[in-house]
PDB file of N, CA, C and O in Angstrom:
ATOM      1  N   MET A   1       4.896  60.086  54.710  1.00  0.00           N
ATOM      2  CA  MET A   1       4.110  60.940  55.222  1.00  0.00           C
ATOM      3  C   MET A   1       3.181  60.377  55.977  1.00  0.00           C
ATOM      4  O   MET A   1       2.170  59.823  55.544  1.00  0.00           O
ATOM      5  N   VAL A   2       3.650  60.560  57.711  1.00  0.00           N
ATOM      6  CA  VAL A   2       2.636  59.353  58.235  1.00  0.00           C
ATOM      7  C   VAL A   2       1.704  60.110  58.748  1.00  0.00           C
ATOM      8  O   VAL A   2       2.375  60.865  59.452  1.00  0.00           O
ATOM      9  N   VAL A   3       0.293  60.513  58.911  1.00  0.00           N
ATOM     10  CA  VAL A   3      -0.946  61.318  59.046  1.00  0.00           C
ATOM     11  C   VAL A   3      -1.788  60.206  60.428  1.00  0.00           C
ATOM     12  O   VAL A   3      -1.485  59.028  60.619  1.00  0.00           O
ATOM     13  N   ALA A   4      -2.933  61.051  61.282  1.00  0.00           N
ATOM     14  CA  ALA A   4      -3.018  60.043  62.809  1.00  0.00           C
ATOM     15  C   ALA A   4      -4.066  60.542  63.063  1.00  0.00           C
ATOM     16  O   ALA A   4      -4.523  61.315  62.221  1.00  0.00           O
ATOM     17  N   MET A   5      -4.665  60.349  64.032  1.00  0.00           N
ATOM     18  CA  MET A   5      -5.951  61.177  63.723  1.00  0.00           C
ATOM     19  C   MET A   5      -5.504  62.304  64.868  1.00  0.00           C
ATOM     20  O   MET A   5      -4.522  61.846  65.452  1.00  0.00           O
ATOM     21  N   SER A   6      -5.801  63.380  65.307  1.00  0.00           N
ATOM     22  CA  SER A   6      -4.827  64.329  66.093  1.00  0.00           C
ATOM     23  C   SER A   6      -5.560  63.888  67.262  1.00  0.00           C
ATOM     24  O   SER A   6      -6.392  63.021  67.531  1.00  0.00           O
ATOM     25  N   VAL A   7      -4.713  65.140  68.061  1.00  0.00           N
ATOM     26  CA  VAL A   7      -5.199  64.409  69.317  1.00  0.00           C
ATOM     27  C   VAL A   7      -6.355  64.695  70.100  1.00  0.00           C
ATOM     28  O   VAL A   7      -6.808  63.863  70.886  1.00  0.00           O
ATOM     29  N   ASN A   8      -7.038  66.217  69.874  1.00  0.00           N
ATOM     30  CA  ASN A   8      -7.970  66.753  69.859  1.00  0.00           C
ATOM     31  C   ASN A   8      -9.325  66.383  69.426  1.00  0.00           C
ATOM     32  O   ASN A   8     -10.359  67.005  69.667  1.00  0.00           O
ATOM     33  N   GLY A   9      -9.121  64.694  68.389  1.00  0.00           N
ATOM     34  CA  GLY A   9     -10.496  64.001  68.225  1.00  0.00           C
ATOM     35  C   GLY A   9     -10.952  64.888  67.023  1.00  0.00           C
ATOM     36  O   GLY A   9     -11.929  64.343  66.508  1.00  0.00           O
ATOM     37  N   THR A  10     -10.659  65.915  66.449  1.00  0.00           N
ATOM     38  CA  THR A  10     -11.350  66.397  65.447  1.00  0.00           C
ATOM     39  C   THR A  10     -10.778  65.917  63.787  1.00  0.00           C
ATOM     40  O   THR A  10     -11.175  66.227  62.663  1.00  0.00           O
ATOM     41  N   ALA A  11      -9.968  65.267  64.145  1.00  0.00           N
ATOM     42  CA  ALA A  11      -9.577  64.658  62.257  1.00  0.00           C
ATOM     43  C   ALA A  11      -9.020  65.577  61.430  1.00  0.00           C
ATOM     44  O   ALA A  11      -8.667  65.332  60.276  1.00  0.00           O
ATOM     45  N   LYS A  12      -8.927  66.648  61.986  1.00  0.00           N
ATOM     46  CA  LYS A  12      -8.522  67.901  60.586  1.00  0.00           C
ATOM     47  C   LYS A  12      -6.728  68.053  61.433  1.00  0.00           C
ATOM     48  O   LYS A  12      -6.249  68.039  62.567  1.00  0.00           O
ATOM     49  N   ASP A  13      -6.200  68.212  59.786  1.00  0.00           N
ATOM     50  CA  ASP A  13      -4.529  69.333  59.911  1.00  0.00           C
ATOM     51  C   ASP A  13      -4.876  70.170  60.763  1.00  0.00           C
ATOM     52  O   ASP A  13      -5.941  70.718  60.475  1.00  0.00           O
ATOM     53  N   ARG A  14      -4.245  70.616  62.042  1.00  0.00           N
ATOM     54  CA  ARG A  14      -3.964  71.698  62.863  1.00  0.00           C
ATOM     55  C   ARG A  14      -3.894  73.029  62.074  1.00  0.00           C
ATOM     56  O   ARG A  14      -4.661  73.959  62.325  1.00  0.00           O
ATOM     57  N   ARG A  15      -2.464  73.113  60.621  1.00  0.00           N
ATOM     58  CA  ARG A  15      -2.468  74.001  60.160  1.00  0.00           C
ATOM     59  C   ARG A  15      -3.407  74.313  58.873  1.00  0.00           C
ATOM     60  O   ARG A  15      -3.914  75.405  58.613  1.00  0.00           O
ATOM     61  N   THR A  16      -3.492  73.445  58.331  1.00  0.00           N
ATOM     62  CA  THR A  16      -4.712  73.879  57.577  1.00  0.00           C
ATOM     63  C   THR A  16      -6.001  73.799  57.617  1.00  0.00           C
ATOM     64  O   THR A  16      -6.744  74.493  56.922  1.00  0.00           O
ATOM     65  N   GLY A  17      -6.477  72.701  58.668  1.00  0.00           N
ATOM     66  CA  GLY A  17      -7.846  73.115  59.264  1.00  0.00           C
ATOM     67  C   GLY A  17      -8.632  72.179  58.034  1.00  0.00           C
ATOM     68  O   GLY A  17      -9.838  72.359  57.864  1.00  0.00           O
ATOM     69  N   LYS A  18      -7.853  71.129  57.149  1.00  0.00           N
ATOM     70  CA  LYS A  18      -8.722  70.390  56.153  1.00  0.00           C
ATOM     71  C   LYS A  18      -8.283  69.295  56.905  1.00  0.00           C
ATOM     72  O   LYS A  18      -7.390  69.240  57.749  1.00  0.00           O
ATOM     73  N   PRO A  19      -9.443  67.967  56.250  1.00  0.00           N
ATOM     74  CA  PRO A  19      -9.674  66.785  56.839  1.00  0.00           C
ATOM     75  C   PRO A  19      -8.143  65.617  57.058  1.00  0.00           C
ATOM     76  O   PRO A  19      -7.458  65.394  56.059  1.00  0.00           O
ATOM     77  N   LEU A  20      -7.924  65.246  57.837  1.00  0.00           N
ATOM     78  CA  LEU A  20      -7.027  64.146  57.738  1.00  0.00           C
ATOM     79  C   LEU A  20      -6.826  62.894  56.911  1.00  0.00           C
ATOM     80  O   LEU A  20      -7.488  61.885  57.153  1.00  0.00           O
ATOM     81  N   ASN A  21      -5.914  62.934  55.925  1.00  0.00           N
ATOM     82  CA  ASN A  21      -6.111  61.005  54.832  1.00  0.00           C
ATOM     83  C   ASN A  21      -5.483  60.395  55.872  1.00  0.00           C
ATOM     84  O   ASN A  21      -4.347  60.657  56.268  1.00  0.00           O
ATOM     85  N   ASP A  22      -6.435  59.353  56.433  1.00  0.00           N
ATOM     86  CA  ASP A  22      -5.677  58.831  57.231  1.00  0.00           C
ATOM     87  C   ASP A  22      -6.189  57.486  56.552  1.00  0.00           C
ATOM     88  O   ASP A  22      -7.409  57.334  56.494  1.00  0.00           O
ATOM     89  N   SER A  23      -5.329  56.461  56.014  1.00  0.00           N
ATOM     90  CA  SER A  23      -4.946  54.793  55.262  1.00  0.00           C
ATOM     91  C   SER A  23      -6.293  54.157  56.041  1.00  0.00           C
ATOM     92  O   SER A  23      -7.424  53.763  55.755  1.00  0.00           O
ATOM     93  N   THR A  24      -5.242  54.351  57.462  1.00  0.00           N
ATOM     94  CA  THR A  24      -4.966  53.532  58.603  1.00  0.00           C
ATOM     95  C   THR A  24      -6.412  53.022  59.145  1.00  0.00           C
ATOM     96  O   THR A  24      -7.124  53.648  59.931  1.00  0.00           O
ATOM     97  N   SER A  25      -6.688  51.815  58.590  1.00  0.00           N
ATOM     98  CA  SER A  25      -8.016  50.811  59.189  1.00  0.00           C
ATOM     99  C   SER A  25      -8.348  51.031  61.224  1.00  0.00           C
ATOM    100  O   SER A  25      -7.295  51.273  61.814  1.00  0.00           O
ATOM    101  N   TRP A  26      -9.044  50.992  61.741  1.00  0.00           N
ATOM    102  CA  TRP A  26      -9.307  50.977  63.223  1.00  0.00           C
ATOM    103  C   TRP A  26     -10.298  50.141  63.258  1.00  0.00           C
ATOM    104  O   TRP A  26     -11.290  50.133  62.530  1.00  0.00           O
ATOM    105  N   SER A  27      -9.851  48.977  64.659  1.00  0.00           N
ATOM    106  CA  SER A  27     -11.018  48.045  64.847  1.00  0.00           C
ATOM    107  C   SER A  27     -11.687  48.775  66.481  1.00  0.00           C
ATOM    108  O   SER A  27     -11.330  49.934  66.693  1.00  0.00           O
ATOM    109  N   VAL A  28     -12.404  48.253  67.322  1.00  0.00           N
ATOM    110  CA  VAL A  28     -13.127  48.718  68.470  1.00  0.00           C
ATOM    111  C   VAL A  28     -12.955  47.478  69.409  1.00  0.00           C
ATOM    112  O   VAL A  28     -13.845  46.627  69.403  1.00  0.00           O
ATOM    113  N   LYS A  29     -11.926  47.335  70.169  1.00  0.00           N
ATOM    114  CA  LYS A  29     -12.056  45.980  70.709  1.00  0.00           C
ATOM    115  C   LYS A  29     -12.039  46.035  72.669  1.00  0.00           C
ATOM    116  O   LYS A  29     -11.679  47.050  73.266  1.00  0.00           O
ATOM    117  N   SER A  30     -12.345  45.174  73.155  1.00  0.00           N
ATOM    118  CA  SER A  30     -13.040  45.453  74.457  1.00  0.00           C
ATOM    119  C   SER A  30     -11.785  44.871  75.381  1.00  0.00           C
ATOM    120  O   SER A  30     -10.960  44.268  74.695  1.00  0.00           O
ATOM    121  N   PRO A  31     -11.514  44.923  76.624  1.00  0.00           N
ATOM    122  CA  PRO A  31      -9.952  44.824  76.806  1.00  0.00           C
ATOM    123  C   PRO A  31      -9.676  43.509  77.109  1.00  0.00           C
ATOM    124  O   PRO A  31      -8.763  43.328  77.915  1.00  0.00           O
ATOM    125  N   ASP A  32     -10.449  42.200  76.496  1.00  0.00           N
ATOM    126  CA  ASP A  32      -9.613  40.813  76.854  1.00  0.00           C
ATOM    127  C   ASP A  32      -9.585  40.731  75.225  1.00  0.00           C
ATOM    128  O   ASP A  32      -9.591  39.598  74.746  1.00  0.00           O
ATOM    129  N   GLY A  33      -9.547  42.060  74.170  1.00  0.00           N
ATOM    130  CA  GLY A  33      -8.838  41.752  72.866  1.00  0.00           C
ATOM    131  C   GLY A  33     -10.419  40.966  71.747  1.00  0.00           C
ATOM    132  O   GLY A  33     -10.393  40.588  70.576  1.00  0.00           O
ATOM    133  N   THR A  34     -11.523  40.981  72.680  1.00  0.00           N
ATOM    134  CA  THR A  34     -12.498  40.898  71.224  1.00  0.00           C
ATOM    135  C   THR A  34     -13.183  41.991  70.508  1.00  0.00           C
ATOM    136  O   THR A  34     -13.556  42.973  71.149  1.00  0.00           O
ATOM    137  N   ILE A  35     -13.443  41.885  68.853  1.00  0.00           N
ATOM    138  CA  ILE A  35     -13.896  42.970  68.206  1.00  0.00           C
ATOM    139  C   ILE A  35     -15.460  42.990  69.009  1.00  0.00           C
ATOM    140  O   ILE A  35     -16.187  42.093  69.437  1.00  0.00           O
ATOM    141  N   LEU A  36     -15.543  44.182  68.980  1.00  0.00           N
ATOM    142  CA  LEU A  36     -17.027  44.624  69.823  1.00  0.00           C
ATOM    143  C   LEU A  36     -18.031  44.998  68.298  1.00  0.00           C
ATOM    144  O   LEU A  36     -17.616  45.329  67.187  1.00  0.00           O
ATOM    145  N   SER A  37     -19.490  44.788  68.783  1.00  0.00           N
ATOM    146  CA  SER A  37     -20.239  45.122  67.674  1.00  0.00           C
ATOM    147  C   SER A  37     -21.135  45.915  68.302  1.00  0.00           C
ATOM    148  O   SER A  37     -21.298  46.021  69.517  1.00  0.00           O
ATOM    149  N   GLU A  38     -22.005  46.755  66.985  1.00  0.00           N
ATOM    150  CA  GLU A  38     -22.630  47.814  67.109  1.00  0.00           C
ATOM    151  C   GLU A  38     -24.270  47.030  66.665  1.00  0.00           C
ATOM    152  O   GLU A  38     -24.793  46.472  65.700  1.00  0.00           O
ATOM    153  N   PRO A  39     -24.613  47.446  68.127  1.00  0.00           N
ATOM    154  CA  PRO A  39     -26.282  46.869  68.280  1.00  0.00           C
ATOM    155  C   PRO A  39     -27.331  47.220  67.169  1.00  0.00           C
ATOM    156  O   PRO A  39     -26.942  48.193  66.523  1.00  0.00           O
ATOM    157  N   HIS A  40     -28.242  46.853  66.849  1.00  0.00           N
ATOM    158  CA  HIS A  40     -29.484  47.452  65.912  1.00  0.00           C
ATOM    159  C   HIS A  40     -30.062  48.101  66.430  1.00  0.00           C
ATOM    160  O   HIS A  40     -30.238  47.803  67.611  1.00  0.00           O
ATOM    161  N   PRO A  41     -30.649  49.235  65.972  1.00  0.00           N
ATOM    162  CA  PRO A  41     -31.674  49.943  67.092  1.00  0.00           C
ATOM    163  C   PRO A  41     -33.041  48.940  67.272  1.00  0.00           C
ATOM    164  O   PRO A  41     -33.479  48.114  66.471  1.00  0.00           O
ATOM    165  N   ARG A  42     -33.436  49.230  68.310  1.00  0.00           N
ATOM    166  CA  ARG A  42     -34.413  48.658  68.615  1.00  0.00           C
ATOM    167  C   ARG A  42     -35.320  48.302  67.673  1.00  0.00           C
ATOM    168  O   ARG A  42     -35.390  48.907  66.603  1.00  0.00           O
ATOM    169  N   GLY A  43     -36.061  47.340  67.964  1.00  0.00           N
ATOM    170  CA  GLY A  43     -36.893  46.986  66.824  1.00  0.00           C
ATOM    171  C   GLY A  43     -36.654  46.442  65.355  1.00  0.00           C
ATOM    172  O   GLY A  43     -37.503  46.107  64.529  1.00  0.00           O
ATOM    173  N   LYS A  44     -35.456  46.444  65.262  1.00  0.00           N
ATOM    174  CA  LYS A  44     -34.812  45.797  63.790  1.00  0.00           C
ATOM    175  C   LYS A  44     -34.125  44.778  64.379  1.00  0.00           C
ATOM    176  O   LYS A  44     -33.701  44.777  65.535  1.00  0.00           O
ATOM    177  N   LYS A  45     -33.975  43.534  63.220  1.00  0.00           N
ATOM    178  CA  LYS A  45     -33.775  42.552  63.113  1.00  0.00           C
ATOM    179  C   LYS A  45     -32.614  42.194  62.328  1.00  0.00           C
ATOM    180  O   LYS A  45     -32.692  42.906  61.328  1.00  0.00           O
ATOM    181  N   GLY A  46     -31.611  41.494  62.246  1.00  0.00           N
ATOM    182  CA  GLY A  46     -30.342  41.110  62.049  1.00  0.00           C
ATOM    183  C   GLY A  46     -29.095  41.361  62.921  1.00  0.00           C
ATOM    184  O   GLY A  46     -28.941  41.809  64.058  1.00  0.00           O
ATOM    185  N   GLU A  47     -28.372  40.963  62.088  1.00  0.00           N
ATOM    186  CA  GLU A  47     -27.292  40.780  62.820  1.00  0.00           C
ATOM    187  C   GLU A  47     -26.224  41.947  62.888  1.00  0.00           C
ATOM    188  O   GLU A  47     -25.904  42.711  61.978  1.00  0.00           O
ATOM    189  N   ASP A  48     -25.527  41.876  64.797  1.00  0.00           N
ATOM    190  CA  ASP A  48     -25.321  43.286  64.937  1.00  0.00           C
ATOM    191  C   ASP A  48     -24.000  43.027  63.520  1.00  0.00           C
ATOM    192  O   ASP A  48     -23.586  42.071  62.863  1.00  0.00           O
ATOM    193  N   LYS A  49     -23.690  44.735  63.620  1.00  0.00           N
ATOM    194  CA  LYS A  49     -22.271  45.295  62.641  1.00  0.00           C
ATOM    195  C   LYS A  49     -21.036  45.141  63.156  1.00  0.00           C
ATOM    196  O   LYS A  49     -21.017  46.014  64.023  1.00  0.00           O
ATOM    197  N   PRO A  50     -19.892  44.544  63.187  1.00  0.00           N
ATOM    198  CA  PRO A  50     -18.816  44.316  63.693  1.00  0.00           C
ATOM    199  C   PRO A  50     -18.301  45.509  63.951  1.00  0.00           C
ATOM    200  O   PRO A  50     -19.219  46.252  63.602  1.00  0.00           O
ATOM    201  N   LEU A  51     -16.833  46.661  64.599  1.00  0.00           N
ATOM    202  CA  LEU A  51     -16.692  47.509  64.739  1.00  0.00           C
ATOM    203  C   LEU A  51     -15.197  47.506  64.227  1.00  0.00           C
ATOM    204  O   LEU A  51     -14.221  47.676  64.958  1.00  0.00           O
ATOM    205  N   THR A  52     -15.163  47.300  62.936  1.00  0.00           N
ATOM    206  CA  THR A  52     -13.957  46.846  62.250  1.00  0.00           C
ATOM    207  C   THR A  52     -13.869  47.470  61.355  1.00  0.00           C
ATOM    208  O   THR A  52     -14.697  48.378  61.285  1.00  0.00           O
ATOM    209  N   ASN A  53     -12.829  47.344  60.174  1.00  0.00           N
ATOM    210  CA  ASN A  53     -12.439  48.568  58.856  1.00  0.00           C
ATOM    211  C   ASN A  53     -13.473  49.754  59.080  1.00  0.00           C
ATOM    212  O   ASN A  53     -14.402  50.096  58.349  1.00  0.00           O
ATOM    213  N   LEU A  54     -12.921  50.456  60.683  1.00  0.00           N
ATOM    214  CA  LEU A  54     -13.502  51.871  60.386  1.00  0.00           C
ATOM    215  C   LEU A  54     -12.144  53.158  59.991  1.00  0.00           C
ATOM    216  O   LEU A  54     -10.978  52.978  59.639  1.00  0.00           O
ATOM    217  N   ASN A  55     -12.849  54.317  60.215  1.00  0.00           N
ATOM    218  CA  ASN A  55     -11.861  55.384  59.925  1.00  0.00           C
ATOM    219  C   ASN A  55     -11.509  55.989  61.491  1.00  0.00           C
ATOM    220  O   ASN A  55     -12.028  55.758  62.583  1.00  0.00           O
ATOM    221  N   ALA A  56     -10.619  56.687  61.161  1.00  0.00           N
ATOM    222  CA  ALA A  56     -10.135  57.140  63.264  1.00  0.00           C
ATOM    223  C   ALA A  56     -11.231  57.498  63.419  1.00  0.00           C
ATOM    224  O   ALA A  56     -11.831  56.654  64.083  1.00  0.00           O
ATOM    225  N   ALA A  57     -12.147  58.727  63.032  1.00  0.00           N
ATOM    226  CA  ALA A  57     -13.027  59.669  63.287  1.00  0.00           C
ATOM    227  C   ALA A  57     -14.361  58.300  63.439  1.00  0.00           C
ATOM    228  O   ALA A  57     -15.107  58.606  64.369  1.00  0.00           O
ATOM    229  N   ASP A  58     -14.506  57.843  63.213  1.00  0.00           N
ATOM    230  CA  ASP A  58     -15.825  56.429  63.516  1.00  0.00           C
ATOM    231  C   ASP A  58     -15.240  55.656  64.445  1.00  0.00           C
ATOM    232  O   ASP A  58     -16.046  55.314  65.310  1.00  0.00           O
ATOM    233  N   ALA A  59     -14.098  55.227  64.612  1.00  0.00           N
ATOM    234  CA  ALA A  59     -13.476  54.132  65.715  1.00  0.00           C
ATOM    235  C   ALA A  59     -13.283  55.092  67.275  1.00  0.00           C
ATOM    236  O   ALA A  59     -13.299  54.546  68.378  1.00  0.00           O
ATOM    237  N   PHE A  60     -13.143  56.290  67.110  1.00  0.00           N
ATOM    238  CA  PHE A  60     -13.044  56.910  68.096  1.00  0.00           C
ATOM    239  C   PHE A  60     -14.423  57.658  68.906  1.00  0.00           C
ATOM    240  O   PHE A  60     -14.477  57.824  70.124  1.00  0.00           O
ATOM    241  N   SER A  61     -15.471  58.047  67.949  1.00  0.00           N
ATOM    242  CA  SER A  61     -16.713  58.457  68.075  1.00  0.00           C
ATOM    243  C   SER A  61     -17.239  56.432  68.547  1.00  0.00           C
ATOM    244  O   SER A  61     -18.166  56.332  69.351  1.00  0.00           O
ATOM    245  N   ALA A  62     -16.848  55.596  68.215  1.00  0.00           N
ATOM    246  CA  ALA A  62     -17.721  54.479  68.758  1.00  0.00           C
ATOM    247  C   ALA A  62     -16.813  54.105  70.200  1.00  0.00           C
ATOM    248  O   ALA A  62     -17.121  53.051  70.758  1.00  0.00           O
ATOM    249  N   VAL A  63     -16.289  54.502  70.490  1.00  0.00           N
ATOM    250  CA  VAL A  63     -15.150  54.228  71.897  1.00  0.00           C
ATOM    251  C   VAL A  63     -16.179  55.220  72.783  1.00  0.00           C
ATOM    252  O   VAL A  63     -16.876  54.828  73.719  1.00  0.00           O
ATOM    253  N   ARG A  64     -16.130  56.245  72.402  1.00  0.00           N
ATOM    254  CA  ARG A  64     -17.022  57.771  73.012  1.00  0.00           C
ATOM    255  C   ARG A  64     -18.328  56.819  73.546  1.00  0.00           C
ATOM    256  O   ARG A  64     -18.296  56.282  74.653  1.00  0.00           O
ATOM    257  N   ALA A  65     -19.370  56.692  72.706  1.00  0.00           N
ATOM    258  CA  ALA A  65     -20.361  55.772  72.934  1.00  0.00           C
ATOM    259  C   ALA A  65     -20.480  54.674  73.697  1.00  0.00           C
ATOM    260  O   ALA A  65     -21.256  54.612  74.650  1.00  0.00           O
ATOM    261  N   LEU A  66     -19.786  53.820  73.361  1.00  0.00           N
ATOM    262  CA  LEU A  66     -19.496  52.960  74.404  1.00  0.00           C
ATOM    263  C   LEU A  66     -19.108  53.237  76.026  1.00  0.00           C
ATOM    264  O   LEU A  66     -19.813  52.740  76.904  1.00  0.00           O
ATOM    265  N   ARG A  67     -18.304  53.806  76.251  1.00  0.00           N
ATOM    266  CA  ARG A  67     -18.003  54.474  77.517  1.00  0.00           C
ATOM    267  C   ARG A  67     -19.097  54.960  77.889  1.00  0.00           C
ATOM    268  O   ARG A  67     -19.578  54.596  78.962  1.00  0.00           O
ATOM    269  N   ILE A  68     -19.547  55.616  77.323  1.00  0.00           N
ATOM    270  CA  ILE A  68     -21.325  56.302  77.674  1.00  0.00           C
ATOM    271  C   ILE A  68     -22.225  55.207  78.268  1.00  0.00           C
ATOM    272  O   ILE A  68     -23.058  55.495  79.127  1.00  0.00           O
ATOM    273  N   GLN A  69     -22.063  53.955  77.817  1.00  0.00           N
ATOM    274  CA  GLN A  69     -22.681  53.014  77.831  1.00  0.00           C
ATOM    275  C   GLN A  69     -22.717  52.132  79.651  1.00  0.00           C
ATOM    276  O   GLN A  69     -23.393  51.531  80.487  1.00  0.00           O
ATOM    277  N   GLY A  70     -20.990  52.875  79.177  1.00  0.00           N
ATOM    278  CA  GLY A  70     -20.804  51.956  80.576  1.00  0.00           C
ATOM    279  C   GLY A  70     -19.593  51.053  79.865  1.00  0.00           C
ATOM    280  O   GLY A  70     -18.934  50.622  80.811  1.00  0.00           O
ATOM    281  N   ILE A  71     -19.240  50.766  79.110  1.00  0.00           N
ATOM    282  CA  ILE A  71     -18.572  49.837  78.204  1.00  0.00           C
ATOM    283  C   ILE A  71     -17.466  49.862  77.854  1.00  0.00           C
ATOM    284  O   ILE A  71     -17.437  50.472  76.786  1.00  0.00           O
ATOM    285  N   THR A  72     -16.026  49.386  78.282  1.00  0.00           N
ATOM    286  CA  THR A  72     -15.115  49.405  78.411  1.00  0.00           C
ATOM    287  C   THR A  72     -14.525  48.942  76.996  1.00  0.00           C
ATOM    288  O   THR A  72     -14.615  47.758  76.671  1.00  0.00           O
ATOM    289  N   ALA A  73     -13.904  49.911  76.137  1.00  0.00           N
ATOM    290  CA  ALA A  73     -13.381  49.760  74.876  1.00  0.00           C
ATOM    291  C   ALA A  73     -12.428  50.782  74.276  1.00  0.00           C
ATOM    292  O   ALA A  73     -12.542  52.006  74.328  1.00  0.00           O
ATOM    293  N   ALA A  74     -11.117  49.806  73.485  1.00  0.00           N
ATOM    294  CA  ALA A  74     -10.625  50.918  72.710  1.00  0.00           C
ATOM    295  C   ALA A  74     -10.471  50.652  71.289  1.00  0.00           C
ATOM    296  O   ALA A  74     -10.657  49.566  70.741  1.00  0.00           O
ATOM    297  N   ALA A  75     -10.012  52.058  70.587  1.00  0.00           N
ATOM    298  CA  ALA A  75      -9.811  52.351  69.670  1.00  0.00           C
ATOM    299  C   ALA A  75      -8.155  51.362  69.139  1.00  0.00           C
ATOM    300  O   ALA A  75      -7.026  51.671  69.520  1.00  0.00           O
ATOM    301  N   ILE A  76      -8.407  50.496  68.454  1.00  0.00           N
ATOM    302  CA  ILE A  76      -6.426  49.593  67.815  1.00  0.00           C
ATOM    303  C   ILE A  76      -6.645  50.313  66.418  1.00  0.00           C
ATOM    304  O   ILE A  76      -7.630  50.972  66.087  1.00  0.00           O
ATOM    305  N   ARG A  77      -6.011  50.162  66.001  1.00  0.00           N
ATOM    306  CA  ARG A  77      -5.189  49.884  64.323  1.00  0.00           C
ATOM    307  C   ARG A  77      -5.627  48.557  64.158  1.00  0.00           C
ATOM    308  O   ARG A  77      -5.745  47.581  64.900  1.00  0.00           O
ATOM    309  N   SER A  78      -5.834  48.802  62.974  1.00  0.00           N
ATOM    310  CA  SER A  78      -5.646  47.180  62.564  1.00  0.00           C
ATOM    311  C   SER A  78      -5.114  47.200  60.996  1.00  0.00           C
ATOM    312  O   SER A  78      -4.882  46.143  60.410  1.00  0.00           O
TER     313      SER A  78
END
């Protein structure tokens, strides 16, 4: 059985309303194919966290957040 992110972005089964069990990992990439990173909040030191090995809900959430900032990105199955 193949289970994927629902079209409406809820990550829930339309019939049962239960969360989908999606074992697929996702990465967030720029149009040139590089994996994007999540920057640290202001004032925090350290390396940026690469947006890779995410579940579907987190990956699509990251894409929406980046697009709000004007950054073009896409969630890609990895």
